[in-house]
C-alpha angles and dihedrals in degrees: 000000000000090000092057091050088063105030113024113118097011134071104166087273104151124102092267100044094241110189093206116053109261126234114249107205100176119122093204137028128221122231131204096232147011089246092056094052091045091052091050092055090045089056090241095124140020126253146089129290108157127009095235088077100036149340131204093237091048089050090059090053090049092051093047095051091044088057093046092051094042088236138148097241146328142210123211118217140180099275145348089262089054089051092054092044095050094043093052096041089053091056104033127068127185110287095028127115138231130201113207137183115252088227102077138130109275094242091055092051091050091051092052095046097041119021098027090047088053086058090055095252114138123217132202119190123209141180101269092219094054107086091181089058091054090050095047092050094059116111130180088259095049110124107161142039112201126194144139123249089218111017124230123263105358098045093233116173128211136210093248094175091061095044092049093048090054093046094050092051085066098037091250120152117233118218117191126193101212098174096124095046102041118193089279090074106022140008112204092196089066087060097047106274118150100201131021124199127195136189092219086191087082127049098346091062095026099183105083096238106102141055112213143140139199137202116201124194108208092201093244098104114084113168091195090078089071105012094173090064094055107037093156088065103031101044126068110275109228094203098052099026094230141094103237095204089063089067089077086076089059094059095258137092121272090197093056091044089055093045092050097043097045115021105025090047097040094045092044088227093155123160110221118232092242091056091048089051094054091049090051090054090051093050090058089074098031095108094053095042095051093049093052096040093049092050092048092049092052092050093048091048089054091050094046091053087064094055117100093213093061114083095189141358113213102205129123090244092065109116095230096052116121090211095058091106091052090051091054094044104040106022107050091152095053141274102266130258102283122096138132139232131203115224126206110246104041125236095344091059090045092053092051091045095051096043092052095055115105103177101035111076118226100231139124098234123096137195093051124139084240120076112248137193135193143162105242096197091065099031128022095019100028096114094055123098118256089254092052092049090050090051088052091051092249118140134165090268097045117120122188115217124196111191119216136184100284120122112284094231091055092050092049092050091050093051090049088053090053093047091052090053091050090050092052091052092052092047090055090056094241091131132026117251 
């Protein structure tokens, strides 16, 4: 796979033989004839007309991530949140129903409970490990299962093969947010997923400079099997003059064509060429970064389990984890660099811990080459109800750690510094133990 990280989607094919994909900064693209531009707008040929619907640099990124995921196609959009929004809007109509894992990024949960509810789409959340709960949540109007391959922030894994098998028995599409895994560690399509979404801001880019998102169609979802369930795709579209499901016969994805033509364009969720370029540069080292980061995270999790000040380490390598078998079976290269710990003493201990760190950066991003730390209960998951936070494994004493590329001994010393500060605060009686 390392070869694809560097070469997929680009073969020094421009007029100048540029080795690195160039940045196309044009907002519009010239055409040789009226007939050619007319055909492009009629979806009778491929190409670029206006940058809101596509860009040559962005196309390279789409092709590269498609290759890495073993998919049928991809579209790159303005952010990971845009990727989730567009993917779900493309599959869900008013009056339909979604079943989602309880273990989701806080922003995704807010979108489901607020914005998606405004669009008259109902959501049921379930324990991702309870296959009976997934089955019992299915309704006649259920169209999508949504889950994360590695959950944020507790790094929980799921038996995706089993969940997908259940979904497909009922002609339900499975959408997997695989941001924390990246295709370097795990490919959801190999386990049955229909759509994959990424916040490319995170591990795909890897450098903390760019906001971007991707939607990957694995090629498994074909609405023609049950056309009555997906009329937006299987019936003629009066706006665009095509039936998007027919595009499967042209070697591309009707679902992605619909998502690009309607939602990406209408929402204006365009990824600029410069942003696509920086993500492409990050992907070139993705394989190496993920291997080192995953190994470092596992070693630090082992060390933290030995510290008296840590009540719990939420990492797949923990002996009591019910997903340990999944980690061994499906994640032989590691489980990424994000995990959480629970500190004795609640938020007061967390504040002392975070403020004492010198190497870890207090920030809400993840997937950076720099190690990061945050308190999910007051940041990424702060708008959730206490019950929702508990379902996500987020308590007052939960700290999310994102391991970067610094030397392991330096990271361990910094964490020890934070734990000592948290211990001093508890000893002073500022917080209850």
